[in-house]
N, C-alpha and C positions, 0 to 999 in steps of 0.2 A: 504494500499499500504506499503511495507516495504522500509527500507532505501536502499535496493539494487535495488529496482526498481525504484528509484528516478532517474531523467534524468541526473544529474550530477555526479553520482558516479564513472563512467568510467574515466571521465576527472579529477576528484579528485584523483584517483589511478595513473593515468598516470603522473600527476604532482607531486606525492608524494616525498619528499626528500629521503625517505627510499628507494624507488624503483630506483631512480637515483643512489644512492649509491651501491645497489646491482647490477646494471648494469655496473658499473665501473669496472676496472681490479681489484681493491682492493675488492670489493664486491664479485666478482667471485672467487677469492682466499679464501676469507672467507667462502664462501658456500663450496667450495672444501674441506677445511680443517675440516669444520664442519662435513660433511659427512663422512671423513676419520676417524674423532675421534669417530663418532657414530659406524663405522664398527670395529674399533678396540675395543671398549668396549664390543661390542656384542660378538666378537671373544673370548676376554678374559673372559667374563662371562661364555660363553658355555665351554671353556677350564677348568676353576675353576671348574664348576658344575661336568664335567666329571671326574675330578680327586679326587673329594671329595665324590663322591657318589658311588664309589666302595665298595663293602662288603668284608672285609677282610677274606682270607681263612686261618684258624688256622691249624697249623701243629701239628701232634701228637707229636713231640718232645717238643713242648711248653707247654703241658698240665701240666708240673710238676711245672710251674710258673716262676717267675723272675729268680730264681737261674739258671734255664736250659738256659735261655736267656743269662744271663750273662756269664755262661760256654762257651757258643757257641761264644760270642762275644770276649772272652778272647782268642780264637784261631785265631783271625784276626792278622795277621802279625804287630807286633809293638804295639799292643793293651795292652798287659800285664794284669795285674789284673784288672778284670772289674765286677763291681756290677750294677745291673739294678732295678729300681723300677717303676712299672707300676700301675697307679691308674685309677680307674674306678668309675662311678657315681652309685647311688643306683640300677639302672636298668641294671648295667653290662656294659654300654658304655664305650668305652675308653676315658679317660680324658686327659692322658699325660703320657709320659715316660721320666724318668731321667735316664741317663747313667754316671757313674763316672769310669773313665778309667785311667791307669797309661800313656798310650800313646796319650791321647786326646790333648795334647799340640801340636802334630804334626797335621798340617791341613789335610794331605792325610789320616792318621789314622782316624781323627775325621770324615772325609767325608765318609770312609768306614764304620765306625760305624753307622753314620747316615743312610746310605743307607740299612745296614743290619737291623737296627731296623724297619725303613719304611717298608722293605719287610716281615718281620717277623710278625710284629704286625698290618699293615695296618694303621698305624698312619700317619698323615699328617705331614708336617715338621715343622708347628707351634705347634705341640703337643709334639715334641721332643726336649729334652735339653740334650746336650753332655758336660760334665765337666772333667778337669784334675783332677786326683786324687792326694791329697797332699802326699808329700813325707816325 
């Protein structure tokens, strides 16, 4: 005979302080908050997965390398002279992108550069670093 089959388990469960706490207003609120947190975490995890799992589509204009991307980024209004370094691991997977631009001190220009690099390379935000070029 298992413990669940013993005659007093229901009574012990009904008189449990934990069950009494969960039935109170505070307990119901805690349960609701817990469920909400789980839903938010699942949503964020699925959003993160869909953002990072996309395969970048390489443009023919980028086949020349970092210099071509730097030239394109230099054409963004306010960017000025811009240089780009793209690093890859041994298998060719993108590791990171460094952009040095005269206009990167302006937040709007930096955001435009960030978006352009992300679009051109498929890099995630944490793989891109934008720095202002020293004068």
